[in-house]
N, C-alpha and C positions, 0 to 999 in steps of 0.2 A: 224352514231354514233358519237356524240362530242370525242374529243380525249383528251380534257381538261376539268375537271370540279373541283368543290370542292368534297373535301371527304365526306360532308354530302348530296350531292345531288347524289354522286352514291352510297350511302349509302338506300336513302329513298327517291326515285325519285317522289314517289306517294303523297307527302306532301309537296313537295316543288315548284309545280306548282301554288299553292296558297299562293304564299309569305309567305313561312314557316318561314324563316331565320327570318322573323320581328315580328313572334308572340311574346308575353309574354313566358319566360322560363319554369314557370310553364304548359303553355298549350302544348309547344313543347313537355317537357316531358310527358305529358298524352298523346299526339296522338305517340308519339315513343313506349309509353308502350303499345298502342294499335295495332301498327304493330308488336312489339315484341312478342304479343298475338296469333295474326293471323297468323304470319309466323311460331311460335311454333307449333302451332293447326294444320296447314297444312303439318307439317313436311320439309317445305323447310329449310334444314340445313344450305345452304349457305347464304340466306336471312335472318335467323335467327344470324347466326354469326354477318353479318351487321348491324342487329338492336339493339343488344347488346352492338358493337362498337360504334353506332351512341348514345345510354343512357350513356355511358361514358364519351362521347365527351361531351355530355350535361353537365354532373357534373363537368366536368375539366372546362368548359368554365364559370362556375358560381363560382368556388371555386378559379379560377385563372384565372380573366377575362384581355382583353388584356389592356394595358397601354392607358389611355385618352391621348388628345391631349400635355395636361400640362404635360405628365409623369406620373401620379399619376395612381396607380391600387386601385379601388374602387368595393369592394363587398357588394352588397345590403343585409343584415343579415336577413331581413324580406324574400325574393326572396329563399334564401339558405335555411331557416327553411321551408317555403312550400312546397319547392322543396322535401327535406327530408320527410315531412309528407307524401307526394304523394308517394314517395317510400315504407314507411312503409306500408301504407295502402294497398297498391297494394300487397305487400308479405303476408300480413295477411289474405287478402281476401281468403274466403275457394273457390272461382271459379278461383284463378289462377292458370295457368298451373304448374304442379308440374317439368316438365322436363326445365321448364324455369327458373324456380328459381333456380333450380340447376346451369344452366346456369351464371345466374346472381351473384351466389354465389362467382363463381371465380374471378368477377371482382371487385362487389361491397364494400368488406371492404378493399380492397387496396385503393378505390378513397373516400368512405367516411368519412375517416379519416382524409382527409384532412381539413374537416368542422369543426373538435373539437373545434378550437381556435375562430370560430366565434362568437359564443352566448353560453350561458348556454343551451339555447333551443336546438339549434345545438347538442351540447355535448349529452343530452338526446335522441336525435333521433338517432344519431349513434351508441348510445349505443341499443336502441331499434331494429335497424334495423339489427344489427349482431345477439341479441338474436332472434330476429325471424328466422334468417336463422338457427343458433344452432339447433333452434325446427324443421324446415323443411328439413335440409339435414343430410347426413349421418357424425355422429361424427368423423369417422376416416377421411373422406374427409376434414371437415371442420378445423379439427387440423392442417391438411397441408396446407390448404388455410390461417387460420389464421397466421401461422409461416411465409408464404410466404409472406404476407401482411407487417410483422413485417420487414423482410429481404428488401424490397422495401423501406419501409418508413426511414429507418434507412439511406438509402443514399441520404436523400435528407433532412431530419432534426432527429437532436439528441435530441429534446425537450422532456420531459417525457410525455407531455400532449397527444401526437398523439398517443402513445404506451397503455394508459392505457385501453382503451375499447377494444384492442385487446387481453391484457395479462387477461382483466376480462372473454374475450371469451372463453381463453384457461383455465381456472381454472374451467369454467362451463363443457367443454364439455370434459374433461378427465374424470371424474367417468362415462361419459355415453357411453363409448369405451367398446365393451362387450369382447374383445381379444386381446390376445399379447400386454399387458398393458407396460411392461417394454422396448418392441422395441420402442413403442409410447414416453414413458416418453424419451427415449434417443435420438430420432430425435427431440423432442422440446426444450428440456432444454438446449443445445448449444446457440442457436438462441436466448432464453430468457434469459440468463447470459450474451450474447454480449450486448444485447439492456440495461439492466442494467447497464453494465460497462460502456458503452458508454455514457449512459444518467447521470450517476451519476459524470464521470470524467468531465463531460462539463457544468455542473451545475452553478447557482449564487443563491447569498440569494432570487432573485426574485423567482426562480423556486421551494423555500422550499414546499411550500403546494402541487404542482404538483409531486414533488419527494417523499415526503411521502406517496402519492396516487399511485404512481407508486410500491414502495415496499409494500405498502399493496396488490396490486394486486399481487406481487409475493409473499407473505406471504400466499394468498389465492390457489396460485397454488400450495404451498405446503402442504396445508390442503387436496387440493385436493387429491394428491399424497399420503399422511397420510391414506385419507380413502378407496384409491386405495389397499395399503398394508393389509388391515383388509379382504381381499378378497383374498388373495394370500397365498400360504403355500410354505413350504420348501425351498430350495435355492432360488428361484424366488423371495418371500417376502424378505430373508434376503438381496440380492441384491438390492431390491427396498429400503429396509430400510437404507441400505450404501448409496446410491444415495442421498436418501432425507437427509441424514445428511451432506453430502459433501455441497448440495444444500444450504441448512443453512447456514453453514460455511461460502460459499462465498458470502452470502447475507450479512451476520454480518461483514465480512470485507469490503465489497464493502459501506456498510453504513457508517463504520469508517473511510473510505477514504474523505467520503465528508467534505468539508472545510466550512460549515456553523457554524457560533456562536453557543455555547450552544448546542453542538451535542449531548448530552448526554440526556438532557431534551427534545429536537425536536423528536430524534428517539428513546427514551426508550420504547415506546409500541410495537415498531416493533421487537425491539431485544428480549423484552419479548417472543413474538409469537415465533421469531427463536428458542429460548432456548428452549422452550418446545418440539420442534420438536428433538432437540439434547436429550432429556431425554427418547422421544419415541424411537430413535433410539440406546439407550444404550450407549451413550457418559457420561462419569464420570469427574468430576473436574481435577483427576488427570492425565488421558488418555489426556484430552486436554492439558493443560498446558505442559506435557512431549511430547504431541505429537504421544506418542505410539498408542493411538486407532487411529488416522487419518493413520497412516502409514498402521495399519492392515487393515481399510477399504479399503484403495488404492489397498493393494496386495491381498485382497478377490474379490475383482471387476474385477481385471487385469489377475488373475490367469486363470480362466476357459474361457478366452475370448481374444485372441490375438488382436481381433478389438476392443477392449475396450480402446487401448493405447490412441488413437485419441480421443475419448470421455472423456477422462481424463484430458486432456489439457485443456479443459474447466473450470477446478477449480483451476486456477493456486493460487488463495489466500487462499484455504480451510485450509492450516496450519498457515497460518497468524489469520484467523477466528478462530480457537481453542483456540490460546492465547488472543486474543479480546475476545472471549467471556467469560473467566476468569477473564479479564480486566473489562469488563461490569458488571460481577457478584461482583465483587470488588466495583466498585463506584456505583453500582443501587440496592437498597434494593429489587426493584420489580424482576430485573434478578434473584438475589440471592435467593429470594424466589421460582420461578419460574423452576429453573434448578440448582442452586449452593448451596444448602443448607448444603452440606459437605465440603464447599470452606475452613472455617477456619481449620478444622480437617488437610486437604490435603497441606495445605499451613505449617503447623507446622510439617508435616513430611517432607515436602522438605525442609525446613530451617536445619536440622538434619541430613541430607544425601546428602554430597558434589556432587556424580555422579547425584542425579536427581536434584539438584540446577542447575549444568551444564546444565542440558539437558531443564530445564525450561529457562534457560538464553538463551537458542540457540534457543529457540521458540520465545520469545522476542526479539532476536537482529534483524530480518529483518524488525520489525514494527519501531523501532529505527532508521535503516539505511535507510530508504523508504523516498523518496521525498514527496511520494504522501499522507502521514498522517499528521494530522495537529499538530501544537503544543501541543495544548489541549491532541488530544489522547497519542501523546509521552509524557507528564507529566504526565498521567496516568499510562503510562507503566513504567516511573521511579520509579513511587510510589510502582507498583508490584515488582519492583528488590529489592527495599530497602526493604521492607517486607521480600522478600527471603533471602536476605543478614543478615537481623536483627538476624538472627538465628544461622548463620554459627560464627564459631570459628576460627579466624585466625591462632592458633596454630595447628589446625588439618591438617595435609599437608599429600598429597596422591603424594608421589615421585614415584609413576608406570609408567614409562614414556609413556609405551604402552596404559594404561588406559587413560593419559592426552592425549596423540596424537591425539585420537579421539575426543577431546572435542576443541583442541586448536583453529581449525580455528574458529569457532563460538564463542569464547571467544574473540578472537582477533578483529573479526568483531564487537562484541556487545563494545568494547572498543574504537573502531574507531568511531561507532556512537554517543557513549559518549561525546567522544571529541568535534564532532561536534557541537552537542548540546551546550558544554560549549562556544564553539567558536560563533555561530550564534543566538542562541536561544535571543529574544530581552527582554524576562521576566526575571528579576535579580535572583527572586526566582527560577526560574527553572534552570539557570545555577549553581546557588549555591547548589542544589538538585542534579543536575546531578556529579557536581564534588564529591561530599561526595559519590555518588553511585559509582563514578570511584575509590576511595581511597579504598572503601571496596571491590571492585571487584577485585581490583590488591592484596588486601591484601588474599584476597581467594585462589589464585593460589599457586600452589606448588613453595614451595621455591626455589628449584633448577631450575626453568623455570620463575621465576616472573623478574629477570634481562634481560632475553634475550626478554621477552615480552615488559617490557618497550623501550629496546634498537630498539627493531622494531617498537615502536608505534612514537620515535623520529624520525627515518628513514623517516618513511613514511609521516611524518606530514609537512604540507606545512605553518603552521601558528607558527611564532616565540614566538608569547607569548605563545603558548602550548607546545611548545618545551621547553621553559623556566620552564613551569610549571612540567611539568614530569621529568628534571633533579632535580627539589628541591622536589621532590616524592622520587627519588633516594637517595637524600641526607638522606630524612626520614628514607628510610631502613637500612641504614648505622648505623644511632643512635640506630634504633632497633635492628639491630646485635648487636652493641656493648654493649646494656644494656643487653644483654642476657649473656654476659659474658662466651663464647664459646672460651675456651684455642684451639690454634691451633699449640701448641708449639712443640706436640709430633707429628704431622702429618708430614708425609714426601711425600705422594702423593698430587702433586699439584692440580690434577683432582677431588681429594676429597675433598680437602680443597675449592675449586671454587664452588662444589655441596653444600657442607655444607654451606658457606659464600660467595655467589656470590657477593654480595656488597661490603662486607668489605675485597676486594682483587684487582687487577688489573684490573677488569673490570671496576671498575667504573672510573679509567683513561682512558680505550678505550672510555666512551663515553664524558668524558673531550676532548680528541683528535679529536672526531667527530664534535666537535662543532668548538672548535679553530682553526682547519686544517682540511676543509672540503675535502672528499674525492673527489669532483669535480676539487678540484685544487684552489689555491688560498686562499688568508685569507676572512674571514665572509665579509658579506656586512654589509654598515654602511649607516646610522642609523637603516636598516630592522632589521638587527640581534643583534641589543642592547641587547634586553632581554635574548635570549637564550648563548649570549657570557658572560654576568653579572652573569647569573645563574651558567655556566659551570666555570667560575672563583671562584667563591663563593665555590662551589664543589670542586675545586681542593686546595682554601685556606682551607679548612674545613679539608681535607684529610690530608693535610699537618701538620696543627696544632695538630690536634688528634693523628697521628703517632709520632712526635716529642714529645709533652706532656707525651704520655704512654710510651714514648723508645720503641714503637713496630715498625714492618715494614709488616703487613699482606697486603698491598696493595702495597707493592715494591715502594713506592714514594719516599725514603729514600735512596735508592740505586745510586751510582753515575750516571749510564747510564740514569737512567730516569730522574734525576734531569736536566743532561745535554741535554736529549732530549727535556723537558719541556722548559729549559728556550731557546735553541737556535731554535726550531721548532715553539713552540706555542706564549712564551711571546714575545722573541724578535720582531720579524714579525709583531705580533699585536701591541705593542708599536711603531713601525715606522709608523704602517698605524693608528693608533690613534692620533699620533701628526700631521701627516699630514693633517689629517682631521680638526684636530683644528685650525692649522696655516693656511688653506685656508676658513673656515668660519670665523675666528676673523677677515679678512679683509671685510667680509661681513654684511651691516648692516640690511639685510632682515631676516622679522621674522622667515621664513624658518630655515636660519642660527641659529637664537637663538635657535629653537627647536633642531638642532641636536648638538649643543654643549650641551644644558642641555641633551640630552640623553648620549652624553660622558662622562660627569662629572662621574656619578656613575661607569663606566667603568674604568675609568682611578685610581678612588682611589683604586679599588679592585686588578687591574692589578699591579700596582706598589707596593703594600702589597705582592703580590702574586712573584714578582721579588725578592724583599728583604728576602723572605723566603726562597726562591731558592740558593741566593748568600750565605744566611749563613749557609744554611746544607751544600753547597759545600765546604765551607771552613772548615767544621769539617768533612766531609766526607772522 
């Protein structure tokens, strides 16, 4: 016996003796199918396995042929179509061996999906082959086989085209399973959601049609699960409905992450169908925008089965999907009619309740913060924030520290996200809208925490221009406090004074010092920090003039110790720095030097005015 032979010769020696390798692919396939049939009918298990392997090898050689001498890989579409038709006719034949079909079902879905991109006819035949296997084989076995095929294909390509026939197959087979539906759904959904996430994350405009078809197949799977729910009762039905709801929310979030143009018009019909699942699963507008019902469903699913912890990790964007579902309902009349008919009433209710408003802001914050959502979606998210804040009353104050502390992390993250939009968005109208929203959200914070939040934003911010904007907002808050005419003359407790008027106190000077005397040491950097330095100087000058004119000293700025500190530690070092930079750049005739001098001019004007004011007040102190 020969010790070295080709794999095909080892598999099918009976056909190689007559020049098997030189035969046309369709004829080779036909003879291989004949050998398969013969080996299965004879009960020769080893020969049957080799015959199936040979069949798979033939299919792979057609869909992925070796390179030609020129280095090109050429697949004959007509040959591929004929081969798939041959397989389909074989599977559909009443005389085909059932055991053989079941053996082929283990391998065919994984290999035939590779043909879907060759031609429309190939795609149709792949669909037909999978449907034929669904009819002939055990539903539970086919569900596992299709999931395995999905897992294999995602390791090769994330193009949505390859997954559509497999997902369509799953949507058809789920209703055919007779028992243990919940367990089967829990097996299938993780791989399905991984496919949807991977395909949507790496898609481009050219994939738009195929991606819509992919999510269309995902919607069909949801329809199948909904149908299965109708056959269930009790706790299992409730859990399956909860899973369907999370599945719908995850899909809405994944669709919203697609960065294609005009996402609302292109994917609206899919979101309408997904939103209908939410109504079926008992989700309400209020529960979605506040996140309460998503949390409740997750708690219920994980309560009775500790193993569900891993399963629930496959729904990481379900909470985002809840807020996004409401956003889609606001933007699209079709979605609103499908599942959001109470949206206007719910938003009005949230507008008038500060805690519920903060819950809703917390739900929107991850969308604003994420880099995976497009500017279009973020713009709609800002619109939703504007609506929620329109009903707020800046005079409505909730100074319960314990209550606010629960919301503070999400509110701070939301403010940071809006800052990034103001800085990075290319659309001017979006930047303006984001800035207006930032101001409204800050004014909605409890007065006793508002300054601390602004100071934290300044410390955390890396954009000099944004820092300057935040300092200007502090100045606006000082004006607002002063206009309230709150008398502090009889207040002896400095902590109470700070709580009542945190801006119109020494806190504002702390912020000035933060900019003019950076904690990291050394003076500010020029010209990079020109904007925040100018804003800090303007704020300091403003406080000096206001206190001097009003003959007050709420901020402590007129005390001799504060004046001397400002003079020696803030203003004089800054004057030395600015003077040196000016002298250096006046000798340079480059365009960069001109830019630096232009940035210094307004800083110098305000700086020297501040020095004059401090010197004047020191003479009178």
